[in-house]
C-alpha positions as CSV (number, residue, x, y, z in Angstrom):
1,M,24.0,-25.3,-75.4
2,N,26.2,-24.3,-72.4
3,R,29.1,-23.5,-74.7
4,N,26.9,-21.1,-76.8
5,I,25.7,-19.3,-73.7
6,L,29.4,-18.9,-72.5
7,I,30.4,-17.5,-75.9
8,L,27.4,-15.1,-75.9
9,A,28.3,-13.9,-72.4
10,I,31.9,-13.3,-73.3
11,C,30.9,-11.3,-76.5
12,A,28.4,-9.3,-74.4
13,L,31.1,-8.3,-71.9
14,A,33.5,-7.4,-74.7
15,I,30.9,-5.2,-76.3
16,L,30.1,-3.6,-73.0
17,G,33.7,-2.9,-72.3
18,A,34.2,-1.3,-75.7
19,V,31.1,1.0,-75.3
20,L,32.2,2.1,-71.8
21,G,35.8,2.7,-73.0
22,Y,34.5,4.9,-75.9
23,Q,32.3,6.9,-73.5
24,L,35.2,7.5,-71.2
25,Y,37.4,8.6,-74.1
26,E,34.7,11.0,-75.4
27,E,34.2,12.4,-71.9
28,R,37.9,13.1,-71.3
29,R,38.6,14.5,-74.8
30,Q,39.3,18.2,-74.9
31,P,37.0,20.2,-77.2
32,D,38.7,22.2,-80.0
33,G,37.9,25.8,-80.9
34,V,36.9,28.7,-78.8
35,Q,35.4,28.6,-75.3
36,I,33.2,31.5,-74.1
37,I,32.7,31.8,-70.3
38,V,30.2,34.2,-68.8
39,G,30.7,34.4,-65.0
40,P,30.8,36.8,-62.1
41,G,34.1,38.2,-63.3
42,G,32.6,39.1,-66.7
43,L,33.1,37.7,-70.2
44,S,36.1,35.4,-70.8
45,I,37.1,34.0,-74.2
46,E,39.7,31.2,-74.5
47,K,41.1,29.6,-77.6
48,K,41.7,25.9,-77.2
């Protein structure tokens, strides 16, 4: 029984690490396409 709980805990930590790593990757990834910015200086269009 204790061995099963240990394996379950290790699998849960591995899954948690994979999910957090993917979220970090998605957050840091640069978007492709065109970025339109409307600010105090007017309209700005940048191609990424």
